[in-house]
C-alpha positions, -999 to +999 in steps of 0.1 A: +540+316-228+529+347-208+494+345-224+490+309-212+502+318-178+477+347-174+448+325-185+453+299-158+439+320-129+408+329-151+403+292-157+404+285-119+379+313-112+355+298-138+359+264-122+347+278-089+312+284-101+300+248-104+317+241-071+297+269-055+265+256-070+273+221-059+280+233-024+247+252-024+229+221-037+246+199-011+236+224+016+199+223+006+200+185+004+216+183+039+189+207+052+162+185+037+178+153+052+181+170+086+144+180+086+134+145+075+155+128+102+141+152+128+106+142+118+115+105+120+131+111+154+099+125+168+079+096+154+104+071+168+102+087+202+064+085+202+065+048+191+092+040+217+071+057+244+041+035+234+062+004+237+074+015+271+038+022+282+028-014+272+057-030+290+054-008+321+018-019+325+028-055+323+056-051+349+034-032+373+008-059+371+034-086+378+049-066+408+014-061+422+006-098+420-019-094+392-019-115+360-001-096+332-023-090+302-025-070+270-056-055+254-055-058+216-081-041+194-102-067+175-095-068+137-126-085+124-157-077+104-178-076+136-156-048+149-156-029+116-179+001+111-190+017+078-187+055+082-211+066+055-204+103+059-167+098+054-171+070+029-146+047+046-144+016+068-133+022+104-124+000+133-147-002+163-138-002+200-139-039+208-107-055+221-093-090+229-075-096+262-043-116+260-034-131+294-001-147+304-016-175+325-043-184+299-031-215+280-051-204+250-035-169+250-001-174+265+016-181+231+003-149+215+011-129+246+048-141+243+049-134+206+035-098+211+062-090+237+089-107+215+081-085+185+077-055+207+113-060+219+125-064+183+108-032+172+124-013+201+158-026+190+152-014+154+142+021+166+173+023+188+195+012+159+177+034+134+174+005+111+145-013+093+137-049+086+113-066+062+084-087+074+104-117+066+133-104+085+111-097+116+100-133+114+135-146+116+146-120+142+119-134+166+124-171+156+140-194+180+133-226+200+116-220+234+139-232+261+126-262+280+099-272+255+117-301+239+117-336+253+142-364+249+147-369+211+121-343+203+125-308+189+113-279+211+085-256+203+094-226+181+083-190+188+066-188+154+053-216+132+055-195+100+057-160+087+019-157+085+017-160+123+045-134+127+028-109+103-005-111+122+013-103+155+029-072+139-005-060+127-018-065+162+011-043+175+002-016+150-033-012+164-022-018+200+005+008+199-014+032+177+015+032+152+017+024+115+039-005+103+063+021+089+066+037+123+076+002+137+105+003+112+091-027+093+085-029+056+070-053+031+082-066-002+081-041-030+051-047-053+037-022-077+051+002-104+047+038-115+055+059-145+043+092-158+044+130-154+058+133-119+091+135-102+096+119-067+122+124-041+129+089-026+150+090+005+168+121-009+173+108-044+154+126-072+136+103-097+120+115-128+092+090-135+090+103-171+123+085-178+119+051-163+122+030-195+103-003-198+106-012-161+091+019-144+097+031-108+092+003-082+068+017-056+084+012-021+066-003+009+071+029+029+055+059+011+053+083+041+061+120+035+094+116+054+106+091+028+088+100-004+081+136-015+064+147-047+079+172-071+068+185-105+034+168-104+021+178-138-005+150-144-042+155-146-052+121-131-039+087-121-048+056-140-044+026-118-045-008-136-048-042-119-019-061-134+016-056-147+007-072-180-018-044-187+005-017-173+032-028-198+009-022-227+000+013-214+037+021-208+049+008-241+022+029-259+033+060-239-003+064-227+007+085-198+025+109-221-004+113-246-031+117-219-010+136-192-014+112-164+004+089-139+002+052-146+003+027-117-002-010-111-005-030-079+000-066-092-035-076-083-046-065-048-024-034-043-001-035-013-001-007+013+027+012-004+007+016-036-025+024-018-007+050+004+009+065-027-025+068-045-041+083-014-014+109-010-016+119-047-054+122-044-054+142-011-023+163-015-025+171-052-062+165-059-055+139-086-086+118-095-078+080-091-093+060-120-092+022-119-090-002-148-097-036-132-111-070-143-149-077-146-151-103-119-158-104-081-120-100-074-117-069-096-148-054-078-132-063-044-099-046-053-118-015-062-137-017-029-105-018-010-090+011-029-122+032-024-134+023+012-105+004+028-104-032+040-116-050+071-082-062+081-067-027+078-098-007+089-076+010+115-056+026+086-085+036+063-080+073+069-046+072+053-053+045+026-089+048+014-099+070-015-137+075-013-139+093-047-120+067-067-136+057-100-141+023-116-136+027-154-138-009-164-138-035-177-176-038-174-202-065-179-218-045-207-185-045-227-190-080-240-217-066-264-207-030-266-171-039-277-184-068-298-161-093-281-160-130-291-171-160-270-134-168-265-131-141-238-158-156-215-146-172-183-174-191-166-183-180-131-179-208-106-198-212-073-171-193-054-173-164-078-211-163-075-210-164-037-184-136-036-203-114-060-235-117-039-215-108-008-201-077-025-236-066-036-246-066+001-217-045+013-232-013+028-212+009+005-225-010-026-260-019-014-275+016-019-256+023-052-279+013-081-251+015-106-232-012-088-262-033-082-269-033-119-233-040-128-229-070-106-263-084-115-255-080-152-223-100-146-242-127-128-269-128-156-241-131-182-228-161-163-192-153-171-164-129-161-138-111-182-102-098-178-090-065-191-066-084-214-097-097-233-097-064-252-065-075-269-088-097-291-100-065-308-065-051-313-032-051-295-036-015-285-074-013-284-074-007-247-050+022-249-061+038-281-098+033-281-114+018-249-099+040-222-097+073-241-134+070-251-144+061-215-124+090-201-139+115-226-175+103-218-167+101-180-182+066-183-173+051-150-188+037-117-182+053-084 
């Protein structure tokens, strides 16, 4: 009995070790969270100050007897500049004036202030809302607009109208959507040789099963940190169907990479993630997209940025991204059957010619030959067409051979 009694204190001392480690780990986590919140607080104060500046100018105009107005940078192709030296699209200096007493502009003027108020409330509450949530937060019937037996006018007709106003506020306030505490629906997946810290939670993307890690809408450093980045490159594929084949075949494990998909046109979260991996860790971004005008456009957006989001190109565009395939030459080189051909329609042809004339494609002979070859073929092809060779032809033959030969377009 005495022996058992003397062992108890020793047992207690041993038990203290993990408690000490846990406390240390908890302390580090708390420190990280404090630092992250401090950074967000600074950004929030800057955003709130921009909102106050906007509203103060409106109030001053009203008190001085002048018509209240808001200057909104123009998000159009005419106000988008191609910066050849930087390899990205950038927004010009043109603006649109929204005046309260102009019947054609009063509605948007009201919507801009309404969403500005909503954003300020989110910042004060330290909470976020989805794009859909912001639409409903600002949605109500405008008092005095309904007649007898008639419904009054609503602040927003649909979410599309609401989303456009939020983008206007981004450029007007000089703040990113994430800084406005607004996020979009998750779309995009990642798996591979990387560990991420997502809002304080450590996620090993090597152990994500068949589903993968859902890339969030907000991928800023304050929310997402990269840890144990052991990959040599990122392979970005256009669709989840292709991503599933690469994940099931453990391509990322065999070729030491990170595998991502954007469900077609990649959303901001995925593009921001790719941009950060490229800039912060020097990982090449290699794209496997369809051989059609839309696959070419997706690559263009990843590489140079888009017209509608030209104001964010510096944090989204990846000028040195590569286009691996699928290519117009693959129909013959891979000995594909006629079954994979999808005839180009008039819309495809028009879009292809537009892309050929983009300034960033116009002086690239490789791209001129690629698009011309597709037009001469008279058909387009999807990456999935390679399945007609073999279920895993794309993962075991096509991509490995292209990577080895560095056979890509840029």
